[in-house]
C-alpha positions in Angstrom: -0.1 0.1 0.0 1.7 3.5 -1.1 2.3 5.8 1.8 -0.6 8.4 0.4 -3.1 5.7 1.2 -2.2 4.1 4.6 -5.1 4.3 6.5 -3.0 4.5 9.9 -0.7 7.3 8.6 -3.8 9.3 7.3 -5.3 9.0 10.6 -2.5 10.1 12.5 -1.6 13.0 10.5 -5.2 13.9 9.8 -5.6 14.4 13.6 -2.7 16.7 13.7 -3.7 18.6 10.9 -7.0 19.3 12.5 -5.7 20.7 15.6 -3.6 22.9 13.1 -7.0 24.0 11.6 -8.7 25.1 14.9 -5.6 26.7 16.2 -5.6 28.9 13.2 -9.4 29.3 12.4 -11.3 29.2 15.5 -11.9 33.4 15.9 -13.4 33.7 12.9 -15.5 30.7 13.0 -17.1 32.2 16.2 -18.1 35.4 14.3 -19.4 33.2 11.4 -21.7 31.3 14.0 -22.6 34.9 15.8 -23.5 36.6 12.3 -25.6 33.3 10.9 -27.8 33.0 14.2 -28.3 36.4 15.3 -32.0 37.4 15.8 -33.7 38.8 12.5 -37.2 39.9 11.8 -39.5 43.1 12.0 -38.5 45.4 14.5 -35.4 43.5 15.5 -32.3 45.4 15.7 -29.4 43.2 14.7 -26.6 42.7 17.3 -24.0 43.3 14.5 -23.9 45.0 11.6 -21.2 43.0 9.7 -17.8 41.5 10.2 -16.1 44.3 11.8 -18.8 45.3 14.1 -19.0 41.6 15.2 -15.2 41.6 16.1 -15.4 45.3 17.9 -18.4 44.2 20.0 -16.7 40.7 21.0 -13.3 42.7 22.1 -15.4 45.3 23.6 -17.7 43.3 25.7 -15.7 39.9 26.2 -12.1 40.7 25.2 -10.1 38.6 23.0 -10.9 35.6 24.9 -14.3 35.9 23.5 -13.1 34.7 20.1 -12.2 31.4 21.5 -15.5 30.7 23.3 -16.4 27.1 22.4 -13.0 26.3 21.2 -12.7 23.3 23.9 -15.3 21.3 22.1 -13.9 21.3 18.6 -10.3 20.5 20.1 -12.0 17.5 21.5 -13.6 16.6 18.5 -11.3 17.9 16.1 -8.4 15.3 16.5 -10.6 12.3 16.0 -12.8 14.1 13.4 -10.0 15.1 10.9 -7.9 11.8 12.0 -11.3 10.2 10.6 -11.7 12.6 7.7 -8.3 12.0 6.2 -9.0 7.9 6.8 -12.1 8.2 5.0 -10.5 10.0 2.0 -7.4 7.2 2.0 -10.0 4.5 2.3 -11.9 6.1 -0.6 -8.8 6.5 -2.7 -7.7 2.6 -1.9 -11.2 1.5 -3.3 -10.6 2.8 -6.6 -8.0 2.0 -9.3 -6.3 4.9 -10.3 -7.5 6.1 -14.1 -4.0 7.5 -15.1 -1.2 5.2 -16.4 1.2 7.4 -13.9 -0.9 6.3 -10.8 -2.8 9.5 -10.4 -6.6 9.7 -9.6 -8.8 11.3 -12.2 -10.8 14.5 -10.6 -14.0 12.6 -10.3 -12.1 9.9 -8.3 -10.7 12.3 -6.0 -14.1 13.9 -5.6 -15.7 10.5 -4.8 -12.9 9.7 -2.4 -13.5 13.2 -0.7 -17.2 12.5 -0.3 -16.7 9.5 1.6 -14.5 11.3 4.1 -17.6 13.8 4.5 -19.8 10.6 5.5 -17.1 9.2 7.9 -16.7 12.8 9.9 -20.4 13.3 10.1 -20.9 10.8 13.4 -18.1 12.9 15.2 -19.2 16.3 13.4 -23.1 16.6 13.9 -22.8 16.5 18.1 -19.6 18.4 18.2 -21.1 21.4 16.1 -24.2 21.3 17.9 -22.2 22.0 21.2 -19.8 24.6 19.8 -22.6 26.6 18.2 -24.7 26.6 21.4 -21.6 28.0 23.3 -20.7 30.2 20.7 -24.2 32.0 20.8 -24.8 32.0 24.5 -21.9 34.5 25.0 -23.8 37.0 23.0 -26.8 36.6 25.0 -27.5 38.7 28.1 -27.9 37.2 31.5 -26.3 34.1 33.3 -25.1 31.5 30.4 -26.9 28.2 30.3 -24.0 26.1 29.9 -20.8 26.0 32.0 -18.7 24.4 29.2 -18.7 21.7 26.6 -19.2 18.9 28.9 -22.0 20.6 30.7 -23.5 21.5 27.5 -23.6 18.1 26.2 -25.1 16.6 29.6 -27.9 19.1 29.3 -28.6 18.5 25.8 -28.9 14.9 26.5 -30.9 15.2 29.4 -33.4 17.4 27.8 -33.6 15.7 24.3 -31.8 12.6 24.4 -29.2 11.2 21.9 -30.7 11.4 18.5 -32.9 14.3 19.0 -30.5 16.3 21.2 -26.9 15.7 20.4 -27.1 14.4 16.9 -29.7 17.3 15.9 -28.8 18.8 12.5 -27.0 15.3 11.4 -28.9 15.2 7.7 -27.9 19.0 7.6 -24.3 18.2 8.4 -24.3 15.7 5.8 -25.9 17.9 3.4 -23.1 20.2 3.9 -20.1 17.9 4.5 -20.5 15.2 1.6 -20.3 17.6 -1.3 -18.0 20.2 0.2 -15.5 17.4 1.4 -15.4 16.2 -2.1 -14.8 19.6 -3.4 -12.1 20.2 -0.6 -9.9 17.3 -1.5 -10.1 17.3 -5.1 -9.1 20.9 -5.1 -6.1 20.4 -2.9 -4.8 17.4 -4.9 -5.3 19.2 -8.5 -3.6 22.3 -7.2 -0.8 20.0 -5.7 -0.3 18.2 -9.1 -0.3 21.5 -11.3 2.2 23.3 -8.9 4.5 20.2 -9.0 7.9 21.0 -11.0 8.6 18.4 -13.9 10.3 15.4 -12.6 9.4 16.1 -9.1 6.5 14.4 -6.8 3.6 16.3 -5.1 4.8 15.3 -1.9 8.1 17.0 -2.4 6.4 20.3 -2.6 7.8 23.5 -0.7 5.8 24.6 2.5 4.4 27.7 0.7 2.9 25.8 -2.3 1.5 23.2 0.2 -0.1 26.3 2.1 -1.5 27.8 -1.0 -3.0 24.5 -2.2 -4.4 23.7 1.4 -5.7 27.4 1.8 -7.4 27.4 -1.7 -8.9 23.8 -1.0 -10.5 25.5 2.1 -11.9 28.6 0.2 -13.5 26.1 -2.5 -14.8 24.0 0.2 -16.8 26.8 1.9 -17.9 28.1 -1.5 -20.2 24.8 -1.6 -20.5 24.4 2.3 -21.9 28.0 3.2 -25.2 27.9 2.6 -26.1 24.5 3.9 -23.8 25.4 6.9 -26.2 28.6 7.6 -29.4 25.9 7.5 -27.3 23.7 10.0 -26.4 26.6 12.4 -30.1 27.7 12.5 -31.4 24.1 13.1 -28.9 23.3 15.8 -29.3 26.5 18.0 -33.2 27.0 17.5 -35.2 25.8 20.6 -37.0 22.5 20.4 -40.0 22.4 18.0 -39.0 25.7 16.0 -38.7 23.7 12.9 -40.7 20.5 12.8 -39.6 19.3 9.4 -35.6 20.0 10.2 -33.8 21.6 7.5 -36.9 21.8 5.0 -38.7 23.8 7.7 -35.5 26.3 8.2 -34.9 26.8 4.6 -38.8 27.6 4.0 -38.7 30.1 7.1 -35.5 31.5 6.0 -36.7 32.2 2.5 -40.0 33.5 3.5 -38.7 36.1 6.0 -35.2 36.9 4.8 -34.6 35.7 1.3 -31.8 34.1 -0.4 -29.3 36.4 0.9 -29.7 35.1 4.2 -28.2 31.8 3.2 -24.8 33.6 2.7 -24.7 35.3 6.5 -21.4 35.1 7.7 -19.6 34.6 4.4 -16.9 37.0 5.1 -15.5 35.6 8.3 -15.6 32.3 6.5 -13.7 33.1 3.6 -11.1 34.9 5.9 -10.8 32.1 8.2 -11.0 29.4 5.2 -7.5 30.3 3.7 -5.3 30.4 6.5 -7.2 27.6 8.7 -6.9 25.2 5.9 -3.3 26.1 5.0 -2.5 25.3 8.4 -4.4 21.8 8.5 -2.9 20.7 5.2 0.7 21.9 6.2 0.3 20.1 9.7 -1.0 17.1 7.4 2.0 17.0 5.1 4.4 17.7 7.9 3.2 14.8 10.0 3.0 12.3 7.0 6.9 13.2 6.5 7.5 12.5 10.4 5.5 9.3 10.4 7.5 8.2 7.1 10.9 9.3 8.5 10.0 7.6 11.8 9.5 4.1 9.7 5.5 3.7 10.3 
C-alpha cells in the first residue's frame, strides 16, 4: 500500500492537521456563527452590522478570549474528526484504481473519495457542531449562561432531548454540507498540488509555501460549496426544540419567507477570511506529520 493511502498514517497525520486548523481558524468561526444566528425580523435590531462590527463588539464586551468561546469542544472533537476525515479519504482512494497510467487519480475519483470522508466525519461532527454553536451564541446573550462548558452543554442536551433528537440534531444538515464540500475540498487540494509540482518531482516534495497555498485554496473552494447548508445547519442546531418541525426543510422555508436567499450567505466574510489560513495550516500540519511518520518508519 502506498504512503498516501496508508489508513494509519492518514489517521494520525489528519488528527494533527485538524488541531492546526482549529488553532488558526476558531476566532473567525466564532464570528461566522454569531452572524448566522443573530435574531432577525420586523422590529428587531441586529446585534451586529457586519464582520468588523461583530469583531469590535466581541473585543469590547468579552475581550479577546471571546473569540475562543466554544473552542474546547472542537479541539476535543477535531483530532478524531480530522483523523477520521483523512482516513475516509485514504479508504476512498484505496477502493478505486487510478485511471491515469502514472498512478494518479482522475478528478472525479478524488471527488468521490472526498465525499466518502464527509460521510465518515458526520458521526463525530454533528454533536461537536451542536455543542460548539450553542456555546458560541450564548456568549452573545444577556443574563447568566445556560452552559458552563462543553461537557455541561452535552449533559444538558442529552438530559433534555436524548441522543438522536438532542446531541445529533442537525445530522442530515451536516451531511448535506459535508459530503459535497469534502469532495470539493480534497479534489481541489490534490489538483492544485499536481499543477504546482515541477516536472520530474512528486507532489509530496512540494515546498511549504506551495502546500500552504494548495491547502488554503482547498478551504476556500470547500466553503464556497458549504456556506449555504452550513447556515441552515447552524439555525437548526441552535433553535429551541420544536421551532423547525420538519428539520432542514422548515429552516429553509422559514429563511426564504422572512429573509430571502441572501440570508443563506450570512457569515460568508469571516468564513472566507478563515478558510484560507485555517486550511493552509491544516494541510501543512498534515503533510509535515506524514513526512515525520514516514521518517520514523511507521
